[in-house]
Backbone bond lengths (Angstrom), bond angles and torsions (degrees), N, CA, C in turn:
res aa  C-N    CA-C-N  psi(-1)  N-CA   C-N-CA  omega(-1)  CA-C   N-CA-C  phi
1 M - - - 1.504 - - 1.414 113.38 -
2 K 1.336 116.51 117.83 1.439 123.11 -172.75 1.554 115.90 -85.21
3 Y 1.367 112.95 -54.72 1.480 117.11 178.03 1.498 115.09 -130.09
4 I 1.315 113.22 145.29 1.407 116.12 173.56 1.516 109.31 -122.64
5 Y 1.307 120.17 135.74 1.520 119.08 -171.02 1.530 106.58 -126.75
6 L 1.339 113.17 149.01 1.498 120.31 173.11 1.562 104.91 -74.34
7 R 1.372 108.99 142.18 1.474 119.66 169.07 1.536 106.16 -121.77
8 F 1.266 118.92 147.14 1.452 125.38 173.14 1.439 111.78 -72.47
9 P 1.407 119.25 173.79 1.475 122.08 178.83 1.455 111.68 -48.26
10 G 1.296 120.35 140.92 1.465 126.64 176.94 1.513 108.99 77.81
11 G 1.300 122.98 10.16 1.379 127.38 -179.59 1.525 114.55 77.65
12 K 1.260 117.41 14.80 1.500 126.64 -174.61 1.529 108.47 -69.28
13 P 1.267 117.26 139.76 1.552 118.57 179.83 1.431 113.40 -92.16
14 K 1.385 122.40 -9.92 1.447 125.90 -177.72 1.489 111.13 -125.71
15 A 1.363 112.39 152.12 1.550 119.30 169.74 1.484 109.31 -134.57
16 F 1.337 115.82 151.00 1.401 125.01 178.81 1.460 110.98 -136.97
17 T 1.421 112.98 132.32 1.420 122.15 -175.25 1.485 110.65 -139.92
18 L 1.328 120.43 151.97 1.447 129.58 173.56 1.489 110.46 -118.20
19 S 1.295 122.16 151.58 1.382 129.79 167.90 1.443 111.55 -136.42
20 Y 1.246 118.59 133.64 1.530 122.22 -177.69 1.577 109.16 -135.56
21 D 1.363 113.35 139.91 1.445 118.34 -164.24 1.501 110.98 -111.69
22 D 1.421 111.70 155.43 1.461 126.20 163.93 1.547 110.99 85.62
23 G 1.233 127.07 -9.41 1.491 123.92 166.07 1.549 106.95 78.95
24 Y 1.348 121.46 40.64 1.550 119.23 175.11 1.458 108.03 -74.39
25 I 1.417 111.45 156.56 1.452 119.49 174.26 1.489 114.39 -56.94
26 Y 1.340 117.49 -27.62 1.451 121.62 -178.59 1.464 110.41 -68.87
27 D 1.268 119.64 -11.46 1.560 119.08 173.88 1.556 109.05 -52.21
28 L 1.418 114.22 -35.93 1.389 112.40 -174.79 1.523 116.16 -68.63
29 R 1.343 113.64 -30.54 1.485 118.03 176.78 1.496 106.82 -72.35
30 L 1.312 119.96 -41.82 1.394 127.46 177.63 1.595 114.63 -54.41
31 A 1.392 109.89 -41.90 1.507 117.79 178.40 1.561 107.41 -70.19
32 D 1.279 119.10 -35.46 1.471 120.44 -177.41 1.576 105.26 -64.54
33 I 1.254 120.15 -40.44 1.389 120.64 -178.31 1.531 115.88 -74.25
34 I 1.220 113.48 -42.20 1.506 115.57 -178.45 1.534 112.30 -73.09
35 D 1.401 117.70 -33.22 1.378 123.88 177.54 1.565 109.63 -58.34
36 S 1.317 118.26 -33.68 1.475 119.16 -176.14 1.456 110.13 -76.96
37 H 1.385 118.63 -10.55 1.435 120.95 178.81 1.541 113.80 -112.02
38 G 1.359 112.72 6.20 1.504 118.46 175.27 1.572 112.12 77.61
39 I 1.336 117.29 21.02 1.366 124.07 179.96 1.515 116.64 -94.45
40 K 1.284 120.62 142.66 1.427 121.08 178.51 1.523 115.85 -117.98
41 C 1.350 115.21 151.33 1.499 116.90 -169.51 1.576 109.20 -132.90
42 T 1.171 117.89 151.33 1.537 123.91 160.21 1.477 113.99 -103.09
43 F 1.371 111.93 124.18 1.489 120.84 -174.43 1.542 105.35 -101.51
44 N 1.272 115.18 113.71 1.458 122.12 179.29 1.559 111.85 -90.46
45 I 1.386 117.14 111.90 1.378 125.97 -166.01 1.535 112.28 -106.49
46 I 1.348 116.85 128.82 1.431 120.95 166.78 1.461 112.26 -68.68
47 S 1.291 121.97 125.04 1.440 117.75 -168.74 1.589 113.92 -78.13
48 S 1.254 118.84 -5.13 1.506 117.38 165.18 1.506 112.73 -64.35
49 S 1.286 116.07 -23.44 1.526 120.17 -176.53 1.542 110.59 -69.45
50 V 1.393 116.88 -18.95 1.462 123.06 -177.52 1.563 105.83 -103.35
51 T 1.369 122.89 -10.23 1.435 121.38 -176.42 1.528 113.18 -112.29
52 E 1.374 112.33 -13.78 1.446 114.96 176.21 1.591 107.99 -154.25
53 D 1.364 114.37 169.40 1.439 123.72 179.93 1.516 111.53 -79.36
54 L 1.261 121.86 105.35 1.477 121.78 176.70 1.418 114.98 -93.29
55 G 1.344 116.65 7.88 1.479 123.08 175.78 1.424 116.58 100.32
56 E 1.287 121.96 178.64 1.418 125.55 -167.90 1.489 113.50 -73.69
57 E 1.394 119.79 -9.89 1.550 119.93 -174.83 1.548 102.16 -91.52
58 Y 1.278 126.54 2.73 1.479 127.37 -177.66 1.502 108.97 -118.97
59 L 1.353 110.84 149.88 1.523 119.61 176.02 1.631 111.86 -63.01
60 T 1.255 117.95 149.26 1.434 123.11 171.94 1.513 103.98 -94.03
61 P 1.350 121.54 158.54 1.461 125.96 170.84 1.507 114.33 -46.29
62 D 1.285 115.11 -45.05 1.621 117.62 178.50 1.488 107.17 -65.58
63 Q 1.235 120.64 -41.60 1.562 118.40 178.47 1.479 114.68 -67.64
64 I 1.352 115.72 -33.16 1.593 119.23 172.36 1.519 106.95 -63.75
65 R 1.288 118.25 -43.92 1.503 118.72 -177.44 1.541 109.34 -63.26
66 S 1.326 117.84 -33.42 1.373 118.09 -179.92 1.523 113.39 -63.15
67 L 1.322 117.73 -31.53 1.449 127.60 177.25 1.541 110.08 -64.58
68 I 1.342 114.06 -43.03 1.390 121.27 178.33 1.477 111.59 -66.67
69 D 1.367 116.35 -38.66 1.580 118.81 -179.18 1.485 106.31 -71.73
70 R 1.305 127.44 -10.42 1.351 124.67 -177.98 1.508 110.70 -97.43
71 G 1.409 114.88 3.62 1.516 120.99 176.43 1.558 115.30 100.36
72 H 1.338 115.10 5.84 1.439 119.86 -173.30 1.616 103.31 -91.56
73 E 1.378 112.94 171.88 1.495 117.24 -179.13 1.639 107.51 -112.02
74 V 1.260 115.57 145.83 1.468 117.31 170.93 1.524 106.51 -116.09
75 A 1.349 111.96 124.53 1.508 121.40 179.60 1.445 109.55 -116.59
76 V 1.311 117.91 176.72 1.518 124.28 -167.13 1.617 101.87 -102.38
77 H 1.301 109.54 145.44 1.514 119.68 175.70 1.455 110.40 -133.05
78 G 1.303 123.83 25.46 1.441 122.56 175.47 1.492 113.14 92.09
79 V 1.323 119.29 179.24 1.436 124.84 -176.64 1.626 104.87 -103.56
80 T 1.375 114.54 -48.70 1.452 117.14 -173.08 1.529 114.42 -114.93
81 H 1.357 115.12 11.20 1.445 121.73 176.22 1.483 112.54 59.94
82 T 1.329 114.57 42.88 1.547 123.08 -177.72 1.550 102.18 -104.59
83 A 1.361 109.78 139.89 1.439 120.28 175.93 1.532 112.49 -58.45
84 N 1.314 123.16 122.72 1.444 123.00 177.39 1.483 112.84 -56.46
85 G 1.368 117.52 -34.81 1.438 117.70 -174.18 1.621 105.63 -77.30
86 L 1.211 123.93 -3.84 1.445 122.12 171.71 1.457 115.88 -100.19
87 Q 1.361 117.56 -3.45 1.409 124.13 178.06 1.566 113.81 -100.20
88 K 1.300 121.85 141.28 1.366 126.34 165.15 1.531 110.42 -58.49
89 I 1.298 116.85 154.79 1.437 122.49 -174.07 1.522 109.07 -58.60
90 T 1.304 122.80 -39.91 1.467 121.58 -175.36 1.418 109.75 -68.42
91 L 1.370 119.42 -41.68 1.445 116.92 178.77 1.597 114.29 -75.03
92 G 1.262 118.44 -34.99 1.486 118.78 171.53 1.423 114.03 -57.64
93 L 1.422 113.17 -50.59 1.438 117.01 -176.65 1.528 110.52 -59.11
94 S 1.430 117.15 -44.22 1.423 117.48 176.79 1.384 117.88 -62.56
95 E 1.353 120.88 -34.68 1.507 121.58 176.28 1.495 112.39 -68.04
96 C 1.325 114.70 -42.74 1.466 116.56 -178.61 1.530 109.47 -69.23
97 Y 1.289 121.85 -33.75 1.449 121.52 172.22 1.484 113.87 -62.77
98 E 1.319 113.71 -48.26 1.581 116.13 -172.52 1.517 105.43 -71.92
99 S 1.364 121.21 -40.85 1.527 118.17 -177.87 1.453 111.15 -64.80
100 R 1.256 121.59 -41.50 1.494 124.56 179.82 1.579 109.43 -62.23
101 K 1.322 117.05 -44.64 1.451 124.54 -179.85 1.495 110.24 -60.09
102 A 1.334 113.43 -49.13 1.505 118.30 -173.49 1.563 109.30 -65.66
103 I 1.291 114.94 -43.81 1.468 117.61 179.57 1.530 113.85 -63.35
104 E 1.373 114.00 -43.33 1.507 117.39 178.45 1.431 116.04 -62.27
105 N 1.358 110.42 -43.14 1.518 117.47 179.58 1.493 114.49 -69.64
106 A 1.321 117.65 -37.81 1.520 118.62 175.89 1.528 116.78 -71.31
107 L 1.302 113.46 -30.76 1.421 118.94 -172.54 1.536 113.01 -105.21
108 G 1.366 116.99 -15.63 1.510 120.97 -178.78 1.472 109.58 71.88
109 I 1.259 121.29 44.53 1.472 123.51 -178.30 1.495 109.17 -134.07
110 I 1.308 116.59 169.11 1.386 123.99 165.63 1.525 112.41 -101.38
111 A 1.287 120.69 110.27 1.486 122.77 -170.87 1.591 106.30 -99.53
112 R 1.328 114.50 105.79 1.479 118.85 -175.16 1.618 112.63 -103.40
113 G 1.285 113.52 -8.17 1.526 118.49 179.98 1.444 113.63 -101.10
114 F 1.313 114.63 156.23 1.453 122.02 -176.51 1.550 108.21 -143.47
115 A 1.403 117.24 139.02 1.444 117.06 169.82 1.565 106.47 -122.65
116 Y 1.376 113.34 130.86 1.420 117.26 174.30 1.513 112.95 -58.58
117 P 1.229 116.85 130.23 1.510 121.56 171.21 1.584 110.39 -79.34
118 C 1.294 119.40 143.49 1.468 127.44 168.33 1.432 110.47 63.38
119 S 1.303 117.01 65.29 1.517 123.30 167.65 1.460 111.65 72.40
120 G 1.258 122.92 28.42 1.436 121.64 167.13 1.474 114.52 79.47
121 I 1.286 117.84 -145.70 1.480 123.20 -173.11 1.494 114.00 -123.96
122 N 1.283 121.11 -27.42 1.509 121.21 -169.72 1.521 116.26 -83.87
123 D 1.373 114.61 -10.41 1.423 121.82 178.70 1.566 109.41 -78.02
124 Y 1.240 122.72 -19.63 1.411 129.21 -170.04 1.543 111.77 -116.47
125 T 1.338 118.22 133.34 1.485 123.24 178.40 1.516 107.79 -127.15
126 V 1.234 126.88 2.23 1.462 122.25 -170.51 1.588 107.12 -97.18
127 G 1.287 124.25 -2.05 1.460 125.90 177.65 1.501 111.65 -101.20
128 T 1.414 112.52 -85.59 1.426 117.59 175.61 1.566 108.28 -143.70
129 D 1.240 120.27 161.87 1.517 122.24 -179.70 1.433 111.60 -81.71
130 Y 1.327 113.85 164.94 1.461 123.46 -176.90 1.653 107.14 -55.93
131 R 1.221 120.45 -45.88 1.393 122.17 -177.05 1.494 114.11 -52.20
132 G 1.303 113.18 -47.11 1.519 121.07 -176.99 1.625 105.19 -69.34
133 I 1.176 123.63 -37.30 1.468 125.97 175.41 1.491 112.55 -65.79
134 K 1.280 118.87 -46.10 1.439 127.24 177.63 1.534 109.62 -59.55
135 N 1.314 117.40 -48.88 1.431 123.71 176.75 1.497 112.21 -57.77
136 Y 1.276 121.19 -49.45 1.543 116.44 178.96 1.426 110.74 -70.71
137 L 1.224 127.44 -36.84 1.493 127.67 176.74 1.490 109.85 -58.19
138 R 1.299 115.23 -43.91 1.518 115.91 -177.25 1.576 108.13 -73.42
139 D 1.381 120.72 -35.99 1.480 122.96 172.48 1.452 114.50 -57.66
140 L 1.382 113.16 -40.57 1.505 117.09 177.15 1.516 119.75 -77.76
141 G 1.324 113.94 1.93 1.460 122.34 170.48 1.520 112.92 88.41
142 Y 1.321 119.53 20.43 1.416 119.20 169.39 1.435 112.13 -80.36
143 S 1.362 115.88 135.45 1.466 124.07 -177.57 1.613 110.58 -77.34
144 Y 1.299 114.34 -37.18 1.456 119.65 -170.81 1.482 110.23 -153.96
145 A 1.365 119.39 160.25 1.521 123.23 175.59 1.453 105.32 -138.65
146 R 1.357 119.68 122.23 1.441 124.12 179.12 1.556 106.84 -93.14
147 S 1.270 113.10 130.02 1.463 120.22 171.98 1.537 113.00 -91.86
148 D 1.337 122.11 169.96 1.469 118.17 165.37 1.516 112.84 -116.64
149 E 1.359 106.18 31.16 1.602 112.45 170.21 1.587 105.12 -89.05
150 K 1.282 113.27 101.62 1.544 120.39 -169.59 1.512 110.65 -62.19
151 N 1.250 117.72 146.01 1.481 122.21 -179.06 1.487 107.86 -146.54
152 F 1.336 119.56 100.34 1.417 119.27 169.19 1.503 113.22 -82.16
153 D 1.281 117.18 99.08 1.475 126.84 -166.46 1.533 111.11 -115.57
154 Y 1.333 113.32 24.29 1.536 120.00 -179.28 1.553 107.29 62.36
155 F 1.385 111.23 42.06 1.474 119.98 166.88 1.536 114.20 59.20
156 L 1.416 116.41 38.28 1.527 118.62 178.91 1.488 110.85 -84.10
157 I 1.382 115.78 155.77 1.426 120.92 172.84 1.457 108.95 -69.97
158 P 1.330 117.26 139.34 1.555 117.53 -177.60 1.529 109.76 -59.84
159 N 1.347 113.38 143.75 1.403 118.24 177.20 1.566 113.61 -98.46
160 D 1.334 113.38 -6.53 1.516 123.32 169.28 1.474 110.23 -135.52
161 W 1.319 115.98 107.35 1.462 117.49 -174.53 1.556 116.69 -69.93
162 Y 1.305 116.54 -13.80 1.406 120.61 174.56 1.541 112.19 -89.93
163 D 1.290 117.10 2.02 1.523 119.20 171.76 1.550 104.44 -137.99
164 W 1.327 113.85 58.16 1.469 122.27 -178.72 1.589 104.26 -78.61
165 Q 1.246 110.71 108.87 1.468 119.60 175.52 1.489 114.29 -92.79
166 P 1.344 123.20 118.67 1.428 120.91 178.54 1.539 113.57 -67.01
167 T 1.313 119.54 169.11 1.396 120.02 -178.88 1.470 113.60 -73.34
168 V 1.369 111.73 -45.93 1.515 117.30 -171.15 1.480 110.56 -161.89
169 H 1.380 120.07 154.16 1.436 126.45 169.75 1.520 109.22 -79.88
170 H 1.314 120.91 148.86 1.464 119.87 -179.39 1.504 115.68 -61.45
171 D 1.368 114.99 -23.59 1.416 118.02 -174.29 1.527 108.90 -90.97
172 S 1.245 121.92 -0.51 1.484 121.32 -179.69 1.504 110.96 -61.76
173 R 1.324 115.55 140.62 1.472 118.70 176.48 1.450 113.56 -65.69
174 R 1.348 120.37 -7.90 1.432 123.74 -174.80 1.537 107.95 -108.28
175 V 1.339 120.84 3.06 1.433 117.94 -168.46 1.510 114.83 -66.24
176 H 1.396 116.79 -30.70 1.486 123.55 174.06 1.454 110.52 -69.41
177 E 1.351 114.79 -43.53 1.481 119.89 174.97 1.532 114.57 -52.66
178 Y 1.312 109.22 -45.92 1.520 117.74 179.37 1.534 108.18 -65.85
179 A 1.217 118.09 -42.95 1.502 125.26 178.40 1.491 111.85 -59.19
180 D 1.221 115.12 -39.35 1.505 123.31 179.88 1.611 109.02 -67.13
181 L 1.378 112.27 -47.44 1.416 120.27 177.10 1.475 118.03 -54.07
182 F 1.368 105.81 -47.70 1.530 119.93 -179.86 1.568 109.19 -63.21
183 L 1.221 119.55 -43.20 1.439 124.63 -179.68 1.535 112.62 -67.25
184 D 1.332 116.06 -31.46 1.448 122.83 -174.85 1.494 111.32 -85.11
185 I 1.282 118.03 -14.15 1.507 120.91 -178.07 1.542 108.46 -66.94
186 K 1.388 110.62 132.26 1.475 118.20 177.12 1.566 106.01 -112.87
187 A 1.323 114.73 91.71 1.438 115.10 -171.88 1.611 107.62 -85.98
188 D 1.415 114.06 65.67 1.429 116.90 -175.95 1.483 108.74 -124.67
189 G 1.371 118.83 16.68 1.507 118.11 -176.31 1.511 105.02 -83.58
190 H 1.336 114.50 169.92 1.454 120.76 -179.95 1.490 112.39 -125.80
191 D 1.327 115.43 13.08 1.517 119.15 -179.99 1.456 112.49 -131.37
192 G 1.330 121.02 128.64 1.454 124.52 175.02 1.597 107.07 64.10
193 K 1.394 112.03 -131.09 1.552 118.47 -173.68 1.531 112.41 -77.55
194 G 1.284 118.33 -19.86 1.420 123.02 -171.94 1.458 115.61 -47.61
195 G 1.311 118.12 -33.29 1.508 116.76 -175.23 1.623 111.43 -105.16
196 L 1.284 112.38 11.40 1.528 112.62 -176.05 1.495 109.69 -66.44
197 P 1.365 114.59 149.07 1.518 120.34 176.78 1.454 107.78 -73.89
198 R 1.274 123.70 149.17 1.464 128.51 -176.64 1.539 113.59 -122.80
199 L 1.325 114.85 139.36 1.515 123.69 -177.61 1.439 109.54 -132.35
200 F 1.437 110.68 123.06 1.447 120.75 173.97 1.528 112.37 -105.58
201 H 1.278 117.67 124.97 1.472 122.10 -171.82 1.593 109.70 -128.57
202 I 1.268 116.71 111.29 1.448 119.81 179.73 1.517 105.85 -110.38
203 Y 1.350 118.03 145.02 1.568 121.02 -175.92 1.582 101.39 -139.81
204 G 1.400 108.27 162.99 1.422 118.77 171.30 1.562 110.82 173.84
205 H 1.324 112.20 -154.05 1.464 119.21 177.21 1.576 111.96 -132.61
206 S 1.214 119.06 129.94 1.465 116.50 -170.72 1.489 111.31 -69.35
207 N 1.300 123.67 -18.11 1.434 122.89 177.46 1.493 110.56 -72.56
208 E 1.333 119.03 -14.28 1.441 118.38 175.91 1.503 113.17 -74.42
209 F 1.328 122.82 -30.53 1.378 123.77 166.69 1.541 118.09 -63.45
210 E 1.323 110.74 -36.27 1.416 116.37 175.71 1.481 114.33 -72.19
211 R 1.391 118.23 -45.46 1.424 122.36 177.98 1.513 114.22 -58.90
212 K 1.366 114.88 -41.11 1.472 119.55 -177.55 1.553 112.63 -91.78
213 G 1.290 119.52 -2.08 1.403 125.78 175.64 1.579 109.55 58.77
214 N 1.416 115.11 39.71 1.506 118.61 -176.97 1.610 110.51 -127.02
215 W 1.389 111.38 48.59 1.460 115.80 170.81 1.499 111.76 -60.33
216 D 1.274 118.51 -24.43 1.491 119.30 178.31 1.537 110.26 -67.45
217 H 1.196 117.52 -27.48 1.479 122.36 170.53 1.571 110.17 -57.37
218 L 1.331 119.30 -49.03 1.397 117.86 173.34 1.453 114.29 -62.87
219 E 1.356 119.39 -46.24 1.397 121.61 176.12 1.519 113.84 -49.88
220 A 1.450 116.26 -40.82 1.445 119.19 -175.88 1.591 107.95 -67.96
221 L 1.362 116.74 -41.30 1.443 120.04 -178.88 1.434 110.08 -62.82
222 C 1.266 118.88 -42.62 1.424 122.09 -175.38 1.564 112.23 -74.20
223 E 1.329 114.72 -29.33 1.498 119.14 175.30 1.574 106.78 -68.73
224 K 1.261 116.40 -37.56 1.473 121.04 179.57 1.463 113.61 -70.85
225 L 1.331 115.91 -42.46 1.524 121.08 -168.72 1.571 113.68 -100.25
226 G 1.390 114.01 -19.49 1.439 111.68 -175.27 1.559 120.56 -83.32
227 N 1.301 115.83 163.26 1.493 120.27 174.89 1.506 115.94 52.55
228 K 1.393 115.64 47.38 1.464 122.97 -179.60 1.539 104.08 -101.88
229 K 1.320 114.80 141.38 1.570 115.04 -177.24 1.506 111.83 -73.72
230 D 1.328 118.93 -23.21 1.487 121.24 -176.22 1.475 115.23 -95.27
231 I 1.409 114.37 8.70 1.491 118.57 -171.99 1.477 107.45 -120.96
232 W 1.406 121.40 130.31 1.399 125.32 171.25 1.476 107.23 -94.63
233 Y 1.397 113.13 128.38 1.448 122.06 -178.63 1.535 109.89 -100.82
234 A 1.346 116.13 118.55 1.372 118.93 -166.66 1.631 112.99 -145.69
235 T 1.320 115.13 159.24 1.451 113.12 169.25 1.406 114.34 -80.35
236 N 1.359 121.22 171.40 1.473 120.88 179.24 1.587 109.84 -56.72
237 L 1.337 112.45 -43.12 1.512 114.23 -173.19 1.556 111.59 -71.64
238 E 1.304 113.84 -36.85 1.590 117.07 177.28 1.578 106.79 -63.65
239 I 1.304 125.34 -33.89 1.461 123.50 172.95 1.482 112.42 -69.88
240 Y 1.302 119.68 -44.19 1.451 118.56 173.18 1.513 114.97 -56.51
241 D 1.307 114.38 -52.65 1.531 117.50 179.81 1.514 117.47 -54.25
242 Y 1.294 108.83 -41.72 1.547 118.17 -178.39 1.571 107.11 -68.70
243 V 1.292 122.44 -46.00 1.456 125.26 179.50 1.500 110.90 -60.20
244 E 1.327 111.73 -47.61 1.460 116.68 -176.21 1.550 109.48 -66.72
245 D 1.342 123.03 -36.78 1.420 122.38 174.10 1.478 111.26 -64.92
246 Y 1.297 121.15 -36.17 1.425 126.30 175.29 1.444 110.21 -60.48
247 K 1.233 120.85 -41.42 1.563 124.68 -175.05 1.513 105.57 -70.07
248 R 1.364 121.58 -13.70 1.505 119.83 -179.04 1.597 110.78 -95.44
249 L 1.319 114.58 1.46 1.424 115.70 171.46 1.494 117.50 -50.35
250 K 1.295 125.28 137.18 1.469 123.11 -179.31 1.594 103.87 -113.97
251 F 1.456 106.14 122.13 1.489 113.08 -179.45 1.574 111.41 -106.13
252 S 1.283 117.44 149.59 1.459 124.32 167.90 1.567 108.20 -60.30
253 L 1.295 112.77 158.68 1.463 120.06 -173.35 1.586 108.60 -62.22
254 D 1.208 121.43 -29.98 1.414 124.87 -179.34 1.538 111.46 -94.82
255 H 1.325 116.51 1.16 1.463 120.99 -174.69 1.522 122.35 56.04
256 T 1.253 108.74 30.07 1.528 118.39 176.63 1.506 114.03 -97.47
257 R 1.342 113.09 -7.55 1.527 116.33 -177.23 1.487 100.66 -138.14
258 V 1.386 116.55 156.64 1.427 122.76 174.48 1.451 109.44 -146.20
259 Y 1.387 119.31 142.91 1.492 124.42 177.21 1.575 104.77 -120.71
260 N 1.329 112.30 135.33 1.457 124.58 176.95 1.486 110.61 -102.02
261 P 1.386 118.09 107.43 1.497 121.86 -179.22 1.536 109.63 -86.48
262 S 1.286 119.98 -6.73 1.520 120.93 -172.95 1.515 109.90 -85.35
263 A 1.408 112.82 179.01 1.469 117.26 -179.24 1.430 112.22 -98.91
264 R 1.310 120.30 13.03 1.446 125.79 -177.76 1.434 109.86 -124.46
265 T 1.488 118.18 156.90 1.435 120.28 168.71 1.518 110.43 -77.42
266 L 1.273 119.47 134.24 1.385 128.50 177.31 1.571 114.00 -115.57
267 W 1.247 113.92 155.55 1.530 118.46 -170.69 1.488 109.99 -122.70
268 I 1.219 117.36 142.81 1.529 124.75 179.23 1.466 111.08 -139.75
269 Y 1.299 111.67 143.72 1.607 124.19 174.08 1.517 106.13 -112.34
270 A 1.386 111.41 122.07 1.450 115.03 -174.99 1.550 102.29 -144.89
271 D 1.282 118.58 128.33 1.591 123.19 174.50 1.514 109.43 51.61
272 E 1.361 112.48 44.87 1.490 115.45 177.59 1.488 117.91 68.42
273 K 1.311 116.89 16.56 1.460 121.49 176.82 1.482 110.67 -129.63
274 T 1.324 121.80 146.92 1.377 133.46 -177.54 1.500 109.71 -100.16
275 F 1.350 118.37 125.16 1.472 121.02 179.12 1.565 106.34 -123.60
276 S 1.380 115.83 147.68 1.430 121.23 171.06 1.525 103.78 -115.35
277 V 1.356 111.78 139.66 1.445 120.05 179.28 1.580 108.88 -124.13
278 G 1.249 114.40 109.39 1.457 122.43 -175.38 1.519 113.55 -71.35
279 P 1.331 123.49 159.44 1.397 125.23 179.66 1.669 112.92 -51.59
280 G 1.299 113.17 127.63 1.419 119.28 -178.85 1.533 115.69 68.03
281 E 1.219 116.49 16.77 1.526 122.17 -176.63 1.565 107.38 -99.16
282 T 1.371 110.88 149.14 1.451 118.86 169.17 1.623 105.07 -116.12
283 V 1.386 117.57 127.11 1.369 122.15 -174.34 1.552 112.27 -124.60
284 G 1.307 118.69 140.24 1.521 118.98 175.97 1.433 108.32 -82.80
285 L 1.280 118.72 144.43 1.444 129.59 177.30 1.489 121.39 -100.74
286 I 1.447 107.12 7.62 1.564 110.44 178.15 1.454 110.34 -123.15
């Protein structure tokens, strides 16, 4: 047996996710559109929107809860929308603590995701370095942190969850090109990269559609990418949790048997065959 690859739920080789920032009221319209195509989103909320009235352009706590009830994720986007790389560790740590606590208490959830405000972390060097930021996010219980430093990497799963770079912004002139490439991938090889699972991640701000009057652009993307049999539609956190559970699989020395210690069914592609491994099960791969 040469290669063993992760497969997403149902044995699917590909996953698609969205993440949209700042908690604009237009997130509700965005959710209406993506729901009709079976697509899921992570909405990254500035915590001041749940502790004070930011005006009619922003979601209220009840409206944010409605997004959760529809199967989407709510993640943290800071208190003041200040770039973490411009903050000293003490200030950044305090803001990430307070923003998570405020969102969790207002919405009655456990918020494990974070999105870096203002262009991520690596563009700035005058506050603190990435290692310091990653350490305090991990210590505060965040599972991942999404940047907006775009990285077209042939749709690979992140190798560092605290520097999760999305594939593309929805306004990129290449977004449809990338969508077509993603759809055309046949992740059914059994040698080298051919069988790798693929992840397409689009991000943006819902007010950009409203400001530019191009909601039809979102409709076209969803029409192209939605409701496909070989794609798993998931939130950022659902992808993180699934991949991390997959990493905890236990294999025999010769990789002919696998044990799943997790509480979910996991899927594997090995020697051109797809296997499901239920919670607590040991399965032969030959």
